[in-house]
KOLMISE-61262 format. One record per residue (C-alpha): x, y, z; residue number from 0. Coordinates in Angstrom, 2 decimals. Layout:
<vexbas>
[vexba [X Y Z] NUM];
...
</vexbas>
This chain:
<vexbas>
[vexba [17.55 -49.35 89.57] 0];
[vexba [20.04 -48.06 86.99] 1];
[vexba [22.75 -45.76 88.24] 2];
[vexba [22.60 -42.68 86.02] 3];
[vexba [26.25 -41.88 86.76] 4];
[vexba [27.35 -45.18 85.22] 5];
[vexba [29.33 -44.69 82.03] 6];
[vexba [28.23 -47.20 79.38] 7];
[vexba [30.17 -48.13 76.27] 8];
[vexba [28.14 -47.11 73.21] 9];
[vexba [27.81 -49.98 70.73] 10];
[vexba [25.85 -50.00 67.48] 11];
[vexba [24.33 -53.43 66.73] 12];
[vexba [22.86 -54.66 63.43] 13];
[vexba [20.69 -57.80 63.65] 14];
[vexba [17.39 -58.56 61.94] 15];
[vexba [16.25 -61.02 64.65] 16];
[vexba [14.11 -58.44 66.43] 17];
[vexba [13.11 -60.88 69.19] 18];
[vexba [16.72 -60.85 70.40] 19];
[vexba [16.99 -57.09 70.77] 20];
[vexba [15.60 -56.71 74.29] 21];
[vexba [17.30 -59.71 75.96] 22];
[vexba [20.65 -58.88 74.36] 23];
[vexba [20.32 -55.22 75.36] 24];
[vexba [19.69 -56.25 78.96] 25];
[vexba [22.62 -58.65 79.01] 26];
[vexba [24.90 -56.02 77.50] 27];
[vexba [23.75 -53.48 80.10] 28];
[vexba [24.91 -55.80 82.87] 29];
[vexba [28.32 -55.75 81.20] 30];
[vexba [28.52 -51.95 81.05] 31];
[vexba [27.49 -51.72 77.39] 32];
[vexba [24.67 -49.70 75.86] 33];
[vexba [23.72 -51.89 72.91] 34];
[vexba [21.67 -49.96 70.34] 35];
[vexba [20.01 -52.39 67.90] 36];
[vexba [19.00 -51.87 64.27] 37];
[vexba [17.20 -54.28 62.00] 38];
[vexba [19.17 -53.37 58.85] 39];
[vexba [22.39 -51.68 57.85] 40];
[vexba [20.72 -48.72 56.15] 41];
[vexba [19.19 -47.54 59.44] 42];
[vexba [22.32 -48.32 61.43] 43];
[vexba [24.58 -46.49 58.99] 44];
[vexba [22.40 -43.40 59.18] 45];
[vexba [22.73 -43.33 62.98] 46];
[vexba [26.47 -44.07 62.76] 47];
[vexba [27.06 -41.02 60.56] 48];
[vexba [24.65 -38.85 62.55] 49];
[vexba [26.95 -38.99 65.60] 50];
[vexba [30.12 -40.77 64.54] 51];
[vexba [32.14 -39.92 67.63] 52];
[vexba [29.52 -41.51 69.91] 53];
[vexba [30.15 -45.05 68.78] 54];
[vexba [32.94 -47.12 70.33] 55];
[vexba [32.18 -50.42 68.60] 56];
[vexba [29.91 -52.02 66.01] 57];
[vexba [28.49 -55.54 66.26] 58];
[vexba [27.25 -57.12 63.03] 59];
[vexba [25.11 -60.20 62.56] 60];
[vexba [26.83 -62.73 60.33] 61];
[vexba [23.79 -62.86 58.07] 62];
[vexba [21.62 -59.77 57.95] 63];
[vexba [19.87 -57.26 55.65] 64];
[vexba [21.18 -54.14 53.97] 65];
[vexba [17.65 -52.64 53.95] 66];
[vexba [14.44 -53.67 55.69] 67];
[vexba [12.89 -54.98 52.50] 68];
[vexba [15.80 -57.20 51.45] 69];
[vexba [16.40 -60.84 52.29] 70];
[vexba [19.19 -61.59 54.74] 71];
[vexba [22.37 -62.67 52.94] 72];
[vexba [25.80 -63.03 54.53] 73];
[vexba [27.80 -62.46 51.32] 74];
[vexba [26.13 -59.25 50.12] 75];
[vexba [25.62 -57.94 53.67] 76];
[vexba [29.15 -58.30 55.03] 77];
[vexba [30.86 -57.35 51.76] 78];
[vexba [28.91 -54.09 51.53] 79];
[vexba [28.93 -53.20 55.23] 80];
[vexba [32.64 -53.79 55.78] 81];
[vexba [33.43 -51.70 52.69] 82];
[vexba [31.16 -48.90 54.01] 83];
[vexba [32.78 -48.99 57.46] 84];
[vexba [36.25 -48.75 55.92] 85];
[vexba [35.18 -45.82 53.75] 86];
[vexba [33.67 -43.93 56.69] 87];
[vexba [36.81 -44.58 58.74] 88];
[vexba [38.93 -43.05 56.01] 89];
[vexba [36.68 -40.00 55.76] 90];
[vexba [36.36 -39.49 59.52] 91];
[vexba [39.96 -40.31 60.42] 92];
[vexba [38.92 -42.96 62.95] 93];
[vexba [37.98 -46.62 62.68] 94];
[vexba [35.12 -47.84 64.86] 95];
[vexba [36.15 -51.40 65.81] 96];
[vexba [33.66 -53.95 64.52] 97];
[vexba [32.86 -57.54 65.49] 98];
[vexba [30.82 -60.32 63.90] 99];
[vexba [28.23 -62.16 66.04] 100];
[vexba [26.92 -65.21 64.20] 101];
[vexba [24.00 -67.51 64.89] 102];
[vexba [26.07 -70.43 63.58] 103];
[vexba [24.84 -73.15 61.26] 104];
[vexba [25.42 -73.07 57.52] 105];
[vexba [26.46 -69.42 57.49] 106];
[vexba [29.63 -70.15 59.46] 107];
[vexba [31.34 -71.83 56.51] 108];
[vexba [31.91 -68.74 54.36] 109];
[vexba [32.24 -66.29 57.27] 110];
[vexba [35.99 -66.63 57.68] 111];
[vexba [36.46 -65.84 53.99] 112];
[vexba [34.13 -62.83 54.10] 113];
[vexba [35.68 -61.20 57.17] 114];
[vexba [38.73 -59.17 56.15] 115];
[vexba [42.04 -58.90 57.99] 116];
[vexba [41.44 -55.36 59.23] 117];
[vexba [39.84 -56.62 62.46] 118];
[vexba [43.15 -58.23 63.42] 119];
[vexba [44.31 -54.73 64.35] 120];
[vexba [42.04 -54.82 67.42] 121];
[vexba [40.77 -58.38 67.79] 122];
[vexba [43.76 -60.59 66.98] 123];
[vexba [43.65 -62.01 70.50] 124];
[vexba [40.31 -63.71 69.85] 125];
[vexba [41.46 -65.33 66.62] 126];
[vexba [44.72 -66.49 68.20] 127];
[vexba [42.73 -68.05 71.04] 128];
[vexba [39.90 -69.69 69.06] 129];
[vexba [41.06 -69.69 65.41] 130];
[vexba [37.78 -67.94 64.56] 131];
[vexba [37.14 -64.49 63.13] 132];
[vexba [33.60 -64.28 64.55] 133];
[vexba [31.67 -64.88 67.78] 134];
[vexba [28.87 -67.42 68.28] 135];
[vexba [25.53 -66.26 69.67] 136];
[vexba [25.19 -69.60 71.40] 137];
[vexba [28.51 -69.69 73.24] 138];
[vexba [30.50 -66.46 72.85] 139];
[vexba [28.22 -63.57 73.86] 140];
[vexba [29.94 -63.02 77.18] 141];
[vexba [33.37 -63.23 75.57] 142];
[vexba [32.29 -60.70 72.93] 143];
[vexba [31.10 -58.17 75.50] 144];
[vexba [34.36 -58.58 77.41] 145];
[vexba [36.36 -58.02 74.23] 146];
[vexba [34.29 -54.93 73.37] 147];
[vexba [35.01 -53.48 76.82] 148];
[vexba [38.69 -54.24 76.47] 149];
[vexba [38.95 -52.61 73.05] 150];
[vexba [36.93 -49.58 74.17] 151];
[vexba [39.26 -49.12 77.15] 152];
[vexba [42.21 -48.79 74.79] 153];
[vexba [40.40 -46.79 72.12] 154];
[vexba [43.31 -44.38 71.69] 155];
[vexba [45.61 -47.25 70.92] 156];
[vexba [43.05 -48.70 68.50] 157];
[vexba [42.80 -45.34 66.75] 158];
[vexba [46.57 -45.24 66.40] 159];
[vexba [46.64 -48.71 64.86] 160];
[vexba [43.58 -48.43 62.65] 161];
[vexba [43.50 -44.77 61.59] 162];
[vexba [46.41 -42.51 62.46] 163];
[vexba [49.13 -44.99 61.52] 164];
[vexba [47.16 -47.84 59.98] 165];
[vexba [49.61 -48.26 57.09] 166];
[vexba [52.53 -48.69 59.50] 167];
[vexba [50.77 -51.34 61.60] 168];
[vexba [49.58 -53.16 58.49] 169];
[vexba [53.21 -53.19 57.38] 170];
[vexba [54.33 -54.73 60.69] 171];
[vexba [51.57 -57.34 60.38] 172];
[vexba [52.87 -58.31 56.94] 173];
[vexba [56.38 -59.10 58.22] 174];
[vexba [57.25 -62.70 58.98] 175];
[vexba [59.57 -64.32 61.49] 176];
[vexba [59.18 -61.69 64.22] 177];
[vexba [57.21 -61.01 67.41] 178];
[vexba [54.67 -58.68 65.80] 179];
[vexba [52.78 -58.05 69.02] 180];
[vexba [55.89 -56.85 70.86] 181];
[vexba [56.88 -54.53 68.01] 182];
[vexba [53.38 -53.09 67.78] 183];
[vexba [53.07 -52.57 71.53] 184];
[vexba [56.37 -50.70 71.77] 185];
[vexba [55.47 -48.48 68.83] 186];
[vexba [51.93 -47.89 70.13] 187];
[vexba [53.20 -46.78 73.55] 188];
[vexba [55.36 -44.07 72.00] 189];
[vexba [52.73 -42.92 69.50] 190];
[vexba [50.06 -42.76 72.22] 191];
[vexba [52.26 -40.38 74.21] 192];
[vexba [52.82 -38.34 71.06] 193];
[vexba [49.17 -37.98 70.03] 194];
[vexba [47.48 -37.98 73.45] 195];
[vexba [49.97 -36.27 75.74] 196];
[vexba [47.32 -35.14 78.24] 197];
[vexba [46.53 -38.77 78.97] 198];
[vexba [50.19 -39.76 79.26] 199];
[vexba [51.64 -37.15 81.57] 200];
[vexba [53.78 -39.77 83.32] 201];
[vexba [55.38 -40.86 80.05] 202];
[vexba [59.18 -40.71 80.35] 203];
[vexba [60.69 -40.50 76.87] 204];
[vexba [64.22 -41.06 78.11] 205];
[vexba [63.44 -44.71 78.73] 206];
[vexba [62.00 -45.36 75.29] 207];
[vexba [65.00 -44.76 73.04] 208];
[vexba [65.96 -48.40 73.53] 209];
[vexba [62.42 -49.39 72.47] 210];
[vexba [63.02 -47.81 69.07] 211];
[vexba [66.19 -49.85 68.81] 212];
[vexba [64.30 -52.98 69.79] 213];
[vexba [61.73 -52.36 67.06] 214];
[vexba [64.63 -52.07 64.61] 215];
[vexba [65.80 -55.47 65.78] 216];
[vexba [62.39 -56.93 64.89] 217];
[vexba [62.62 -55.31 61.45] 218];
[vexba [66.11 -56.67 60.79] 219];
[vexba [64.96 -60.11 61.92] 220];
[vexba [62.15 -59.95 59.35] 221];
[vexba [64.66 -58.92 56.67] 222];
[vexba [66.89 -61.87 57.54] 223];
[vexba [63.86 -64.20 57.52] 224];
[vexba [62.99 -62.97 54.01] 225];
[vexba [66.60 -63.38 52.82] 226];
[vexba [67.06 -59.66 52.18] 227];
[vexba [69.83 -59.50 54.81] 228];
[vexba [72.21 -62.51 54.98] 229];
[vexba [72.01 -64.86 57.91] 230];
[vexba [75.62 -64.03 58.81] 231];
[vexba [74.36 -60.78 60.35] 232];
[vexba [73.03 -62.80 63.28] 233];
[vexba [74.68 -65.36 65.51] 234];
[vexba [72.76 -68.02 67.40] 235];
[vexba [69.54 -66.07 66.92] 236];
[vexba [70.99 -62.75 68.15] 237];
[vexba [70.78 -59.94 65.62] 238];
[vexba [73.86 -57.75 65.17] 239];
[vexba [72.11 -54.44 64.54] 240];
[vexba [75.25 -52.61 63.46] 241];
[vexba [76.13 -55.24 60.87] 242];
[vexba [72.57 -55.26 59.51] 243];
[vexba [72.56 -51.48 59.17] 244];
[vexba [75.92 -51.48 57.38] 245];
[vexba [74.72 -54.16 54.97] 246];
[vexba [71.56 -52.22 54.11] 247];
[vexba [73.66 -49.10 53.51] 248];
[vexba [75.90 -50.98 51.09] 249];
[vexba [78.91 -50.76 53.38] 250];
[vexba [81.19 -53.61 54.44] 251];
[vexba [79.87 -55.38 57.53] 252];
[vexba [83.28 -56.25 58.94] 253];
[vexba [82.24 -58.68 61.67] 254];
[vexba [79.76 -60.59 59.49] 255];
[vexba [82.19 -60.24 56.55] 256];
[vexba [79.48 -59.40 54.02] 257];
[vexba [78.36 -56.45 51.96] 258];
[vexba [75.47 -55.80 49.58] 259];
[vexba [76.63 -56.01 45.97] 260];
[vexba [79.72 -53.94 45.18] 261];
[vexba [80.84 -50.32 45.53] 262];
[vexba [77.99 -47.77 45.24] 263];
[vexba [75.34 -50.51 45.59] 264];
[vexba [72.94 -50.03 48.50] 265];
[vexba [69.52 -51.19 49.69] 266];
[vexba [68.67 -48.30 52.03] 267];
[vexba [68.45 -44.72 50.78] 268];
[vexba [70.68 -42.18 52.58] 269];
[vexba [67.67 -40.90 54.54] 270];
[vexba [66.76 -44.41 55.72] 271];
[vexba [70.43 -45.13 56.47] 272];
[vexba [70.80 -42.00 58.62] 273];
[vexba [67.52 -42.67 60.40] 274];
[vexba [68.67 -46.17 61.34] 275];
[vexba [72.05 -44.82 62.43] 276];
[vexba [70.47 -42.19 64.72] 277];
[vexba [68.13 -44.71 66.33] 278];
[vexba [70.97 -47.13 66.96] 279];
[vexba [73.21 -44.45 68.46] 280];
[vexba [70.59 -42.96 70.78] 281];
[vexba [69.34 -46.36 71.84] 282];
[vexba [72.81 -47.80 72.27] 283];
[vexba [72.29 -49.40 75.67] 284];
[vexba [71.67 -52.97 74.53] 285];
[vexba [71.94 -54.59 71.14] 286];
[vexba [69.08 -57.00 71.87] 287];
[vexba [65.54 -56.91 73.22] 288];
[vexba [66.01 -56.69 76.97] 289];
[vexba [64.86 -54.16 79.57] 290];
[vexba [67.30 -51.52 80.75] 291];
[vexba [68.51 -51.37 84.35] 292];
[vexba [68.27 -48.44 86.77] 293];
[vexba [71.94 -47.65 86.23] 294];
[vexba [71.43 -47.57 82.48] 295];
[vexba [68.41 -45.29 82.90] 296];
[vexba [70.67 -42.82 84.71] 297];
[vexba [73.08 -42.89 81.79] 298];
[vexba [70.29 -41.97 79.38] 299];
[vexba [68.99 -39.25 81.70] 300];
[vexba [72.46 -37.70 81.87] 301];
[vexba [72.47 -37.52 78.08] 302];
[vexba [69.13 -35.69 77.90] 303];
[vexba [68.79 -33.39 80.88] 304];
[vexba [67.23 -30.58 78.83] 305];
[vexba [63.71 -31.94 79.28] 306];
[vexba [63.05 -31.66 75.56] 307];
[vexba [64.11 -35.16 74.63] 308];
[vexba [60.52 -36.16 73.90] 309];
[vexba [60.76 -34.15 70.67] 310];
[vexba [63.85 -36.11 69.70] 311];
[vexba [62.12 -39.39 70.55] 312];
[vexba [58.95 -38.51 68.64] 313];
[vexba [60.99 -37.34 65.65] 314];
[vexba [62.90 -40.61 65.57] 315];
[vexba [59.63 -42.50 65.95] 316];
[vexba [58.27 -40.81 62.82] 317];
[vexba [61.45 -41.76 60.97] 318];
[vexba [61.03 -45.33 62.24] 319];
[vexba [57.52 -45.41 60.74] 320];
[vexba [59.06 -44.54 57.37] 321];
[vexba [61.69 -47.25 57.86] 322];
[vexba [58.93 -49.79 58.55] 323];
[vexba [57.05 -48.85 55.38] 324];
[vexba [60.27 -48.86 53.34] 325];
[vexba [61.28 -52.29 54.61] 326];
[vexba [57.85 -53.80 53.92] 327];
[vexba [57.95 -52.50 50.34] 328];
[vexba [61.55 -53.62 49.83] 329];
[vexba [60.88 -57.14 51.14] 330];
[vexba [57.83 -57.42 48.86] 331];
[vexba [59.90 -56.36 45.84] 332];
[vexba [62.65 -58.78 46.80] 333];
[vexba [60.25 -61.70 47.17] 334];
[vexba [58.56 -60.80 43.88] 335];
[vexba [61.75 -60.66 41.82] 336];
[vexba [65.13 -61.37 43.43] 337];
[vexba [66.85 -60.77 40.09] 338];
[vexba [66.30 -57.03 40.52] 339];
[vexba [68.60 -57.08 43.56] 340];
[vexba [72.36 -57.43 43.88] 341];
[vexba [73.67 -60.58 45.51] 342];
[vexba [75.49 -60.67 48.81] 343];
[vexba [79.27 -60.35 48.53] 344];
[vexba [81.08 -62.50 51.08] 345];
[vexba [84.28 -60.86 52.31] 346];
[vexba [87.42 -62.87 53.04] 347];
[vexba [90.54 -60.75 53.69] 348];
[vexba [92.42 -63.88 54.80] 349];
[vexba [92.73 -64.93 51.15] 350];
[vexba [95.30 -62.15 50.67] 351];
[vexba [97.09 -62.43 54.01] 352];
[vexba [100.69 -63.59 53.50] 353];
[vexba [100.16 -63.96 49.77] 354];
[vexba [103.05 -63.31 47.39] 355];
[vexba [101.85 -61.04 44.59] 356];
[vexba [103.02 -58.69 41.86] 357];
[vexba [101.70 -55.19 42.53] 358];
[vexba [99.86 -53.12 39.94] 359];
[vexba [99.06 -49.41 39.59] 360];
[vexba [95.55 -48.23 38.64] 361];
[vexba [94.60 -45.03 36.79] 362];
[vexba [94.17 -43.21 40.13] 363];
[vexba [97.72 -44.07 41.15] 364];
[vexba [96.56 -46.64 43.74] 365];
[vexba [98.83 -49.61 44.31] 366];
[vexba [96.80 -52.84 44.31] 367];
[vexba [96.56 -56.51 43.61] 368];
[vexba [93.18 -58.02 42.69] 369];
[vexba [90.60 -56.66 45.13] 370];
[vexba [93.24 -55.49 47.61] 371];
[vexba [94.66 -51.97 47.86] 372];
[vexba [98.10 -51.53 49.39] 373];
[vexba [99.16 -48.78 51.80] 374];
[vexba [102.24 -46.88 50.65] 375];
[vexba [103.66 -43.38 50.32] 376];
[vexba [102.42 -41.65 47.19] 377];
[vexba [105.94 -40.89 45.97] 378];
[vexba [106.68 -44.65 45.98] 379];
[vexba [103.68 -45.69 43.86] 380];
[vexba [105.48 -45.76 40.51] 381];
[vexba [108.43 -47.66 41.92] 382];
[vexba [106.15 -50.38 43.30] 383];
[vexba [104.54 -51.17 39.95] 384];
[vexba [105.27 -54.80 38.97] 385];
[vexba [107.15 -55.31 42.23] 386];
[vexba [106.88 -58.71 43.94] 387];
[vexba [105.82 -58.44 47.61] 388];
[vexba [104.09 -60.39 50.37] 389];
[vexba [100.91 -58.75 51.69] 390];
[vexba [100.54 -58.36 55.45] 391];
[vexba [97.88 -57.15 57.91] 392];
[vexba [95.07 -57.36 55.35] 393];
[vexba [91.70 -56.01 56.52] 394];
[vexba [88.30 -55.22 55.05] 395];
[vexba [88.31 -51.76 53.52] 396];
[vexba [85.68 -49.51 55.16] 397];
[vexba [86.63 -46.29 53.39] 398];
[vexba [84.34 -44.83 50.73] 399];
[vexba [87.38 -43.21 49.08] 400];
[vexba [88.80 -46.49 47.86] 401];
[vexba [87.24 -48.90 45.34] 402];
[vexba [88.86 -52.05 46.71] 403];
[vexba [87.29 -54.58 49.07] 404];
[vexba [90.47 -55.12 51.08] 405];
[vexba [93.32 -53.07 52.37] 406];
[vexba [96.88 -54.30 53.08] 407];
[vexba [98.41 -52.12 55.76] 408];
[vexba [101.86 -53.64 55.24] 409];
[vexba [103.94 -55.58 52.76] 410];
[vexba [107.40 -57.13 52.77] 411];
[vexba [109.72 -58.27 50.04] 412];
[vexba [110.27 -62.02 49.62] 413];
[vexba [113.62 -63.30 50.91] 414];
[vexba [114.62 -64.86 47.64] 415];
</vexbas>
């Protein structure tokens, strides 16, 4: 006897094999699913829109009918239905996760081409495990019902990834050379606490500032993989976040000894630059993706004892979403036409160290030689023009007030 207090997952099912409706419904019931069958998409779509919030998943036959009087066809059916589902999701502000259940045979060939990438937002685990985008009626029914239950149990997270911030998660999915799942999970955990705070009362924002920093590491790794950031900004696979951020901002990355283009050239806008800087500073516990210790948690708590740090965290998270979208677009532009971008300038202050030179004076009264400015008292500038000296203590110039790549802190006169 059915327990009326049992909470069943509501699933809309479209399949024109009517003889399967009852046995499949019964099997689904045993798995905690209320499977509501329809013979064609027209009837199912009407019920979907009649009570959109009721439905937690949609199961589609691989080859079915749009209306009762049509012939089943996988190409026309899936193309139309998936487009309709996407349109309704956009209008309603929520995607109902959908799955394909195929009878197999000849229809399996084109299925992978017909099924779009959107389902990877909630069902990537199945594809990674089986290399299929659909489920087989013969062998995968139990697996499908288990996946439906799993996705329904994390419906808030699915909504975040497929509706509220779908563009951000699509952007992460497009990046190469990174652990996409880890980046998405960290971002989802923060966004879930932001959008559904009643369900995440135990969420402690103080511990998640480092997660923002870790997501940045994934983004910088993708930029290095694409060639947008030079490989010198990492060492033995470890990303130097500070050097990456300086490079994107068009500033000299002193440790990596690189910069983007020349003076006034930059990849990141000032807003993106400042967002990255704030995330790095507030998450400055570790430079790499590792968990923080209890002692380090205390350090963060001491910094944010006001109890309002969740607003800071959520604000930075929104900025991070913009950074993700900006990076995706920038990488795409770079891969499309590298000629539109400045090349990496490799910095080598050692080339001037100990070098005997004849000093010059520029129109701003700066003493220099080549790409190297020389420190001196202003009243001595004129007297140093055309003077032969040996440059000492030459470093990379990090000041925005000077146009030169290098800076000689000292100079001496040759003995002869």
